[in-house]
DRENDRENZA-511119 format. One record per atom (N, C-alpha, C, CB): residue in three letters; x, z, y. Coordinates in steps of 0.2 Angstrom, whole numbers, plus 2048, in hexadecimal, padded with zeros to 3 digits. Glycine has a CB too. Layout:
residues N
AlaXZY
...
end
This chain:
residues 172
Met7C988D810
Met7D188F811
Met7D0893816
Met7D6889812
Glu7D6897816
Glu7D789C81C
Glu7DC898820
Glu7DA8A3819
Ile7DE89C826
Ile7E289882B
Ile7EA899828
Ile7E189B833
Ala7EA89E826
Ala7F289F822
Ala7F389A81D
Ala7F28A781F
Gln7EE899818
Gln7EE894813
Gln7EF88C815
Gln7E8894810
Ile7EC88B81C
Ile7ED88481F
Ile7F2884820
Ile7E9883825
Lys7F5889825
Lys7FB888827
Lys802886822
Lys7FD88F82B
Thr80088B81D
Thr80688A817
Thr806883814
Thr80488F811
Phe7FE881813
Phe7FE87A810
Phe801874814
Phe7F687980E
Asn80087681C
Asn802871820
Asn80A870820
Asn7FE872827
Asn80E87781F
Asn816877820
Asn817874819
Asn81B87F821
Lys814874813
Lys81587280E
Lys81586980E
Lys812875809
Met811868812
Met80F860811
Met81585D816
Met80585E814
Asp81686181C
Asp81985D821
Asp82185E81E
Asp818860829
Ser82386381B
Ser829863817
Ser82A85B812
Ser82886A812
Phe82585D80F
Phe824857809
Phe82585080C
Phe81C856806
Ile82284F813
Ile823849815
Ile829849819
Ile81D848818
Asp82B84D81C
Asp83184C81F
Asp83784A818
Asp833853823
Lys83584D812
Lys83B84A80D
Lys83984280B
Lys83B84F806
Leu83284080C
Leu83183980A
Leu83383580D
Leu82B837808
Leu833836815
Leu83383181B
Leu83A82D819
Leu833835823
Pro84082F818
Pro84582A817
Pro843825811
Pro84B82D816
Glu84082780B
Glu83F822806
Glu83A81C80A
Glu83C8257FE
Leu83582080D
Leu83081B810
Leu832816815
Leu82B820813
Glu837818818
Glu83A81581D
Glu83D80C819
Glu84181B820
Glu84180E814
Glu844809811
Glu83F80580E
Glu84980C80C
Ile83980880B
Ile834804808
Ile8317FF80E
Ile82E809805
Tyr82F802815
Tyr82D7FF819
Tyr8317F881C
Tyr82C80281D
Lys8387FA81C
Lys83E7F581F
Lys83E7F181A
Lys8467F8822
Asp83E7F1813
Asp83D7EB80D
Asp8377E780D
Asp83C7EE806
Ile8327EA80E
Ile82C7E6810
Ile82B7E3815
Ile8287E980F
His82D7E681B
His82D7E2822
His8327DC821
His8307E7828
Arg8387DC81D
Arg83D7D881C
Arg83A7D2819
Arg8427DB818
Asn8377D4814
Asn8337CE80F
Asn82C7CF80F
Asn8367CE807
Pro8297CB815
Pro8237CB815
Pro81F7C5810
Pro8237CA81B
Glu8197C580E
Glu8177BF80A
Glu80E7BE80E
Glu8177C1800
Leu80E7B8810
Leu8087B5810
Leu8027B780D
Leu8097B080E
Ser7FC7B780F
Ser7F57B980C
Ser7F67B4805
Ser7EF7B6812
Met7F27B9800
Met7F37B77F8
Met7F97B57F5
Met7F07B37F7
Gln7FF7B77F8
Gln8047B57F5
Gln8097BB7F4
Gln8077B07F8
Glu8067C17F5
Glu8097C77F5
Glu80D7CA7F0
Glu8057CB7F6
Leu80F7C67EB
Leu8127C87E5
Leu8177CC7E4
Leu8147C57E4
Arg81C7CD7E9
Arg8227D17E9
Arg81E7D87ED
Arg8297CE7EE
Thr81B7D87F1
Thr8177DF7F5
Thr8137E27EF
Thr8127DD7FC
Ala80F7DE7EC
Ala80B7E17E6
Ala80F7E47E1
Ala8077DC7E3
Lys8157E07DF
Lys8197E37DA
Lys81C7EB7DC
Lys8207DE7D9
Ile81E7EB7E3
Ile8217EF7E5
Ile81C7F77E4
Ile8247ED7EC
Ala8167F57E7
Ala8107F97E6
Ala80D7FD7E0
Ala80C7F67E9
Ser80E7F67DB
Ser80C7F87D5
Ser8117FC7D1
Ser80B7F27D1
Asp8187FC7D2
Asp81D7FF7CF
Asp81E8067D2
Asp8237FC7CE
Tyr81D8077D9
Tyr81D80D7DB
Tyr8178137D9
Tyr82080E7E1
Leu81080F7D8
Leu80A8137D6
Leu80C8157CF
Leu80480F7D6
Thr80E8117CB
Thr8108127C4
Thr8158177C4
Thr81380D7C0
Lys81A8187C9
Lys81E81D7C8
Lys81B8247C8
Lys82481D7CC
Tyr8168247CD
Tyr81382B7CE
Tyr80B82B7CA
Tyr81282C7D9
Gln80B8287C4
Gln80782A7BE
Gln7FF8297C0
Gln8098327BC
Phe7FF8227C5
Phe7FA8207C6
Phe7F781A7C0
Phe7FB81E7CD
Glu7F18197BF
Glu7EE8147BB
Glu7EF80E7BF
Glu7E78157B9
Val7F28087BD
Val7F48037C1
Val7F07FD7BF
Val7FB8037C1
Ser7EC7F97C3
Ser7EA7F37C2
Ser7ED7EF7C6
Ser7E37F47C1
Thr7EE7E87C3
Thr7F17E37C9
Thr7EE7DC7C9
Thr7F97E27C6
Ala7EF7D97CC
Ala7EC7D07CC
Ala7E47D27CF
Ala7EC7CC7C3
Ile7E47D67D3
Ile7DC7D87D5
Ile7DA7D37DB
Ile7DB7E17D8
Gly7D57D07D9
Gly7D57CA7E0
Gly7DA7C77E2
Gly7D37CC7E6
Val7DF7C47DD
Val7E47C17DC
Val7EB7C47DB
Val7E37BD7E1
Thr7EC7C77E2
Thr7F37CB7E2
Thr7F27D37E4
Thr7F77C77E7
Gly7EC7D57E4
Gly7EB7DC7E4
Gly7EE7E17E1
Gly7E47DD7E3
Val7EE7E87E1
Val7F07EB7DD
Val7EB7F37DE
Val7F97EC7DE
Val7E97F57D9
Val7E67FC7DA
Val7E78027D5
Val7DD7FB7DA
Gly7E98087D9
Gly7EB80C7D4
Gly7E68127D5
Gly7F380E7D5
Ile7E38157CE
Ile7DF81B7CD
Ile7E38207C9
Ile7D881A7CA
Met7E28267CE
Met7E482D7CD
Met7DD8317CC
Met7E882F7D4
Lys7DC8337C3
Lys7D88387C4
Lys7DB83E7C3
Lys7D38377C1
Asn7D88447C6
Asn7DA84C7C7
Asn7D584F7C6
Asn7DD84D7CE
Gly7D084F7C1
Gly7CB8547C1
Gly7C38517C5
Gly7CD85A7C4
Glu7C08557C4
Glu7B98537C7
Glu7BA8547CF
Glu7B28597C5
Gly7B68507D3
Gly7B68507D8
Gly7B48497DC
Gly7BB8537DA
Pro7B58497E2
Pro7B48427E5
Pro7B983C7E4
Pro7B38427EC
Thr7B68367E4
Thr7BB8307E4
Thr7BC82E7EA
Thr7B98297E1
Val7C382E7ED
Val7C582B7F3
Val7C88257F4
Val7C882E7F6
Met7C98217F7
Met7CB81A7F7
Met7D08197FD
Met7C68167F7
Leu7D68177FD
Leu7DA818801
Leu7DD80E802
Leu7E281F7FE
Arg7DC80C808
Arg7DD805806
Arg7E480280B
Arg7D5801806
Ala7E87FE809
Ala7EC7FA80D
Ala7EC7F280C
Ala7F27FC80D
Asp7ED7EF811
Asp7ED7E9811
Asp7F47E6810
Asp7EB7E6815
Met7F67E080C
Met7FE7DF80C
Met8007D880D
Met8017E0805
Asp7FC7D5810
Asp7FE7CE812
Asp8017CF819
Asp7F87C8813
Ala8067C981B
Ala8097C8821
Ala8067C1824
Ala8117C781F
Leu8087C082B
Leu8067BA82E
Leu80A7B582E
Leu8047BB834
Pro8087AF82F
Pro80C7A9831
Pro80F7AA837
Pro8087A3830
Val8147AE839
Val8177AD841
Val81E7B083E
Val8127B4847
Thr8227AC842
Thr82A7AE842
Thr82B7B4846
Thr82E7A8846
Glu82D7B9843
Glu8307BF846
Glu8367BD84C
Glu8347C4841
Ala8367C1852
Ala83B7BF857
Ala83C7C7859
Ala8387BA85D
Thr83B7CC854
Thr83D7D3858
Thr8457D3858
Thr83A7DA854
Gly8497D1855
Gly8507D2855
Gly8527D9850
Gly8527D485E
Leu84D7DC84D
Leu84F7E284A
Leu8537DF844
Leu8487E6848
Pro8587E4843
Pro85C7E383C
Pro8587E2835
Pro8627E983A
Tyr8527E4834
Tyr84E7E382E
Tyr8497DF82F
Tyr84D7E882B
Ala8497D9835
Ala8447D5838
Ala8447CF831
Ala8477D2841
Ser83E7CD830
Ser83C7C882B
Ser83E7C1830
Ser8337C8828
Thr8447BE82A
Thr8457B882B
Thr8437B2826
Thr84B7B782B
Lys83C7B6822
Lys8397B181D
Lys8377AB820
Lys8347B3818
Val8367A581C
Val8337A081C
Val82E79E815
Val83879B81E
Ala82879D817
Ala82579B811
Ala81F795812
Ala8217A280F
Arg81B79380D
Arg81678D80E
Arg81079080F
Arg816788807
Asp80E78F813
Asp806790813
Asp80278D80F
Asp80278E818
Glu7FA78D80F
Glu7F778A80A
Glu7F578280C
Glu7F078F808
Glu7F7781812
Glu7F777A814
Glu7FF777811
Glu7F777981D
Gly80477A80F
Gly80A77780E
Gly80F777812
Gly80977280D
Ile80D77B818
Ile81277A81F
Ile81677F81C
Ile80E77C828
Glu81D780820
Glu822785820
Glu820788826
Glu82878381F
Val82178F825
Val81E79482A
Val82479982A
Val816797828
Gly82579D82F
Gly8277A3831
Gly8237A782E
Gly8277A4837
Val8267AD82C
Val81E7B3828
Val8237B982B
Val81C7B381D
Ser81E7BD82E
Ser8207C4830
Ser81A7C982F
Ser8237C5838
His81A7CE82F
His8177D5830
His8157D6838
His81D7DC82D
Val8127D283B
Val8117D4842
Val80B7D8842
Val8107CE846
Cys8077D883E
Cys8007DC83E
Cys8007E383B
Cys7FC7D983A
Gly8057E6838
Gly8077EC836
Gly8057ED830
Gly8047F183A
His8067E882A
His8047EA824
His8087ED820
His8017E5822
Asp80F7EB822
Asp8157ED81E
Asp8147F6820
Asp81D7E9822
Leu8127F8825
Leu812800825
Leu80B802822
Leu81380382D
His8057FE821
His7FF7FF81D
His802800817
His7F87FA81D
Val8057FC813
Val8087FE80B
Val80C80380D
Val80D7F7807
Thr810804810
Thr81680980F
Thr812811812
Thr81E807814
Trp80C811815
Trp80A816815
Trp805819810
Trp80781781A
Leu80281380D
Leu7FF815807
Leu8028167FF
Leu7FA810807
Met8078147FF
Met80D8167FB
Met80F81D7FC
Met8128127FC
Gly81181F802
Gly812828803
Gly80B82B802
Gly81582C80B
Ala806829804
Ala80082D803
Ala80082E7FA
Ala7F982A807
Ala7FF8297F7
Ala7FF8287EF
Ala80482D7EE
Ala8018217EC
Arg80B82E7EF
Arg80F8327ED
Arg80E8397EE
Arg8138317EF
Leu80C83B7F5
Leu8098417F7
Leu8058447F2
Leu8058417FC
Phe7FF8417F1
Phe7F98427ED
Phe7FC8437E6
Phe7F483C7ED
Ser80083E7E3
Ser8038417DC
Ser8058457DD
Ser80783D7D8
Glu80B8477E0
Glu80F84D7E0
Glu80B8537E2
Glu81684C7E4
His8048537E4
His80085A7E7
His7FB85B7E3
His7FD85A7F0
Lys7FA8597DC
Lys7F48597DA
Lys7F185F7DA
Lys7F58577D5
Asp7F68647D9
Asp7F286C7DB
Asp7EE86C7E1
Asp7F88717DC
Gln7EE8697E5
Gln7EB86A7EB
Gln7E38667ED
Gln7EF8687F1
Trp7E18607E9
Trp7DD85C7E8
Trp7DA85C7E1
Trp7DE8577EA
Lys7D285A7E1
Lys7CF8587DB
Lys7CB8527DB
Lys7CB85D7D8
Gly7CB84D7D8
Gly7C78487D8
Gly7CA8437D6
Gly7C58477DD
Thr7C983C7D8
Thr7CC8367D7
Thr7CE8327DD
Thr7C88317D4
Leu7D58307DD
Leu7D782C7E2
Leu7D98247E1
Leu7DD82F7E3
Met7D58207E4
Met7D881A7E2
Met7DB8177E8
Met7D48157DF
Ala7E18137E7
Ala7E68117EC
Ala7E68097EB
Ala7EF8157EB
Val7E38067F0
Val7E27FF7F0
Val7E77FA7F5
Val7DA7FF7F4
Phe7EA7F67F2
Phe7EF7F37F6
Phe7EB7EC7F5
Phe7F87F37F2
Gln7E97EB7FA
Gln7E37E47FB
Gln7E87DD7FE
Gln7DC7E6801
Pro7E77D87FB
Pro7EA7D17FD
Pro7E67CF802
Pro7EB7CC7F7
Gly7E97C9805
Gly7E47C480A
Gly7E07C780E
Gly7E07BF807
Glu7E17CD812
Glu7DC7CF818
Glu7DD7CB81D
Glu7DC7D681B
Glu7E37C881E
Glu7E27C3824
Glu7E07BD825
Glu7E67C4828
Val7DE7BB81E
Val7D87B581D
Val7D37B681B
Val7D97B0818
Gly7D17BE81A
Gly7CA7C0817
Gly7C87BD811
Gly7C57BD81C
Arg7CF7BD80D
Arg7CC7BA806
Arg7CD7C1800
Arg7D27B2804
Gly7D27C5802
Gly7D47CA7FE
Gly7CD7D07FB
Gly7DA7CC802
Ala7CA7D1800
Ala7C47D47FE
Ala7BE7D07FB
Ala7C17D7804
Lys7BF7CA7FC
Lys7BA7C57F9
Lys7B87C57F3
Lys7BC7BF7F9
Tyr7BD7C97EF
Tyr7BB7CB7E7
Tyr7B87D17E6
Tyr7C07CB7E1
Asp7B27D37EB
Asp7AF7D87EB
Asp7AF7DD7E3
Asp7A97D77EF
Arg7AD7DA7E0
Arg7AB7DC7D9
Arg7B27DF7D7
Arg7AA7D67D3
Cys7B97DC7D8
Cys7BE7DE7D6
Cys7C17E67D8
Cys7C17D87D8
Trp7BE7E77DE
Trp7BF7EC7E1
Trp7BA7F47E0
Trp7BF7E97E8
His7B57F27DD
His7B07F87D9
His7B57FC7D5
His7AA7F67D5
His7B48027D5
His7B78087D1
His7B68077CB
His7B380E7D2
Glu7B08057C9
Glu7AE8057C2
Glu7B38007BE
Glu7A58037C1
Ser7B47FC7C2
Ser7B97F57BF
Ser7BF7F87BC
Ser7BB7EF7C5
Phe7C17FE7BE
Phe7C78017BD
Phe7C78087B7
Phe7C98037C3
Ser7C180A7B6
Ser7C080F7B2
Ser7C180E7AC
Ser7BA8127B2
end
């Protein structure tokens, strides 16, 4: 690619991202406000699944319990996997943000706990949704297969325990 082509491409992507940011900010705030504990990420999984479906991904759900995998095939080329973890922690949020979590849930022992995204998984889900849309709307810029994986249970080490579920062949 020539330098002029790279600059044109970068400007095009910058413009796209600038237009996408307000949507992603709303998604982020919603997911931040509504965190879910490990292996309970049903709402977040539905948001991710619906978004991938909207942008023409082949979507599989309930992978490794609550995981979501979206596949977009775009001709011959490499397969690239992007992953985001979805779960929140049993921690009461005390940020005072207008979109702070006030959620309470029962953990695996049945104890009621505050729940929040103090580890950034709300951002991980949001950026992966944005990346999925970028790839979907700019298919003329790439070839291959994109796999968008929304992984449950990262905080408890159980979401990837179901290794066989994450292999690309399972979704072909």
